[in-house]
N, C-alpha and C positions, 0 to 999 in steps of 0.2 A: 831299438830299432822300430820306432813308430811307423816309419815309412812303410813298413812291410804291409800293416793293415790297410793304409790309405791306398796304397798302390794296387793290392791284390787281392783285397778282401779275405785276408786269412783270418784263421782263428785267432781269437784274441790271447788264447793260452799257448801260442806257438811254441815258447820257451819256457814251459812250466812242467814241474814234474807231473801234474795231473792231466795232461794232454791225453784225449783218448786214443785208443789204438785199435785197429782192425785190419785184417789182410784184405789186399785188393781184389781177391777172390769174392769177398762178401759184396763188393759193388758189382760184379757180375750177377750174383743172385738177384739182388734187389733191382737192379738195372733190366734184367730180362722180365721180371715181374712187371715192372712200369711198362716197359715196351709191349709186353703181351697185352697188357690192358688197354693200350691206345690203339694197336693194331693186331687184328685178329689173324693176320698171316704170319705173325711171328711164331715159330716153332722152336724147341730145343732138342737137339740130339746128343747123346751121351755114349761114352764107351765104357761102361761098367763101373764110373766113378761119381755117381750123382751127387753123393755126400760130400766128398772131397771138393768136387768143382763148385758146390753150391747150386749145381743144377737142379736138385730136388727142390729148391724154393720155387722154381718154377713149375716143377712136376705137381707140387702140391695145390697150386692155384689153377693149373690147366692140365690135368692128366691127359686129357684127350689130345693135347697139342703135345705132349713129350714122349720122345721115342727112345727106347733103350736099345742100342745095338750091340751091346756086349763087348768082349776084348776083340774089336774088329775096327780099328780106327781107319784103316784103308777104305773098309766098306762104308764107313761114316762119311767120309769125305765125298765119294761117289754118291751115295743116297742124299746127302745134303744138296750137291749139285742138280740132282733130278728134282728136288723138291722145289728149288729155285726156279728151274725151268718151268714148272708147273704153277708158278706164282706166289710160293712161300717165301717167308724171310727166315731161313734156318741159320741158327747158332749151333756149330758143332764143338762140343767141349771135351777135353781131356789134358792130362798133363802135358806140357809144352815139349817135353822128352819124346811123347808118343804123337802129338799133334801140335805142329807139324814134323816132329823128328822122325816118327815111324812112317807117316803116310805122306811124305813130302812130294813124291811123285805123283800121287793122286790130287793132292792139293794144287800143284802144278798144271795137270793136264786136265783134269775134271772141272776144276774151279777158275784157276787164273786164266788158263788159255781161253775159255769160254766166257770170261768176265762174268761168271755166275754170281748172283747176289747172295752170297755165303759169308757168314762171319765166322772166322776161324778163332777158336778161343784157346789159348795155351796157358794153361795153369802150372803152379808151382815153379815157374821160370826163376832162374838166377841161382845163386849160392844159398840163398836166405831159406831154402827148402830144407837146410840143416841136416839132421842125422840121416836123411834118405841117401846122402852121398852122391858120388859122381854120377852114377848112371840116371839118376833122376834130376840131377841139377843141370837144367837146359842152358847152355851159354852160348849157343850158335843160332837160335832161332831168329834174332833181328836181322843178321846177315842173310840167312836163308831166303827170309820173306820180303826184306826189301829190294832183293834182286829180281823179284817176279814182276814182269810188266803189269801195270795197273793195280798192284796191291797196296792198299793203304796199310800203315803200320803204326800202331798206338800203343804206349807204354804209359798207363795212368800213374799219377804221383801218389795217390792214396785211395781208400774205399769210396770216398764221395766222388773223386773226379771218376774213378772206374764206373761207377753208376751212370755218369754223365756220358762218358764215353760210349757205353753200351747202348744208351738210348740214341745218341747221335748216330752210331753205327746202324742202327734198325732203320733209321730214316735216309741212310745213304745207299744209293743204288750202285752197288759193285762189291767186290770182294774186299774184305777187311781182316787184318789180323789184329787181335786184340791179346796184350800179354798181361799176366797176372801172377801175384806171389801168393804164396802160403803164410808166410810169417805175419804176425800182428805188427803193422807199422803206424807211425803217427798220422792222425787225419788232422792235417793242418789247413785243408781248404774248407770252405763253405759252401752251402746252397748257393750263396750269391757269387761265388769266385767264377769268374768268365771261363767257358770252355767251348771250343770250336775245333772241328777237325781241320788240320793245317795251320792252327794259331798257336804260336808260343805266348808264354806269360811271364813277364818280368815280376820277379819276387822281391828284388832289391836292387835298387839304383843310386848308388852314392854319388855325390857331385863331381868327385875327381877320381874315377875308377882306374886302377892299375892292372887289373886282370878281370876277366869275365869267366864266370863259372857257368858252363853249359851242361845242363843235366836232363835225364830222362828218368821215368819211373821213380820209384821210392827213394832214389838217390837224391832227388832234388831237396829233401828235407835235411839230408846230411850236408848238401851244399849251403843251405841257409844257416845251419850251426857253423859251419867253416867261415862264412863270411862274417859271422858275429865275432868270432875268434880272431879273424884277420882284422876286422875294424878296431878291435882293442890294441892291435899292434900298429895302427895307422895306415893300413893297406885297405883301400877301397875296393869292393869286389861287386860287380854286377852278378846277379844270380838270375839267368834265365831258364827257365823250366820249359822243356820242348816235348810235350807228350805225344806229338804226332812226329815220328821219325821220317815217315814218308806220307805226303809231301811235305818237306822242311818249310818251315817259315824263313825263307831265306832273307826277306827284309828284317825280320828281328834279329837274325844271326849277324848279318853284315853289320847293323848299327851297333850292336854290342861289341863286334870286334874292331870297329873305327873307334868307339869311344875308349875302350879299354886297352887296346894295342896287344893284348896278349889272351889267349883263350886256353882254357883247361877243360876238357870234356870229361864227363862222368857217366859210367854205365855199369849196371851188374850183369856183365856179357862179356865176351871175349873182346879184347882191345882190338883186335884185327876183324875188320868187315862189318862191324856194327854200327852203333850211332855215332862214335867218334869219327869213325872212318868217313860216314856221310857228310859230317862237319868239316874235315879236312878236305875232303873231295871238292866241297863247294867252295871253300875259303881259298884253296890253293889257285883256283882259277879267278875267283871274284875279288879277293883282297887278302893277298898272303900276310899273314902275322906269325909271331912265334906261338906254337900250339904244342900242347902236350896232351895225350890220351891216357885217361886212367881206366882200366878195366882189369879183367883177369889176363895175365900175361902168358899166354900160350900153354895154359895148364888146364887140366880137368878139376872139377871140384873135389870135395872131399867131406867126411863127416864131421860135425860139429854144430854148435849153436849158431843161430843167424848172426849174433854180434861177433863171436869168435871168427866166424868166417870172413865177415866183411872186413874186419881189422887185419885179418891175416893176409887178405888180398890188396889191402891198402885202400879200402873203399869206405872208411868210416870218417867222420869229421876231422879228426886230428890228423890222419894222412893226407887228406884233401887240402887242409890249411898248409900242411908243409909242403906239398907239391905246388901249390899256388906261391908259396914264398920263394921257392927254388926258381919257378918260372919269371918272377918278378925281377929276380937278380939277373936273368939273361940280358 
């Protein structure tokens, strides 16, 4: 699959055992430090989870621009909105189960309604938070946040793209939701891999595709692995990584759907209301095609290792490839 590196500037070690791994939350830590060096208005607020969220990396660099709110996520959203009104660029960080899970009304009313320049950062999202179990495995945040008028929603593929997303969010004037994971996942993009808010990235584009795998977040690596498996079976699969769930890169989505004729969406989130639903809503009006959404099917999470849970919910490469084969037979 040499075409991968030529098209997307991906790591040369994409499918080797020694590919580096890091949680996307690390990209939040490095990204906020980078953004803080570039813009003195950048501040970070945290709700008693500075180590887990990697907010402590910013705290060590800029202690005077770091604010610990304690276990008070609702207050953190309101304080962040007030700081934005005073000209700061606040990043508010906690587990996604609490931010935006616990403080959703405050995010809605004090941030989104006022179009406050606040960056809402949800950590430990998805099932890959592992042993923490259902209470901490936030699977509804994409749906909650993409419904808010004016809210940008971003789910980076790996820690390197997460860094870029944080820096880009700091430069965007308006509310942004950034989704990060706890589990160490393959770092398959590089510093040269393109990133832009609202832009999708074609990771693989065979000459005669029969299905398009549209993915967001760290599952885009699993989509690549599934495409490699499908290629061995003679099934060409476009892999389109879509880090910005809102606004969608509708041009790229439409192009993939037209070329492949079938679409499979992938997300570490409830199948209802999230990324796949956004794709289905758009294509149902713009270019209806056979479409299957892979996600967690109306269930809560449970304890287990990240790999066990992704396989259990049918979100690993093997299950993705099987779902693509079934869709091709339609």
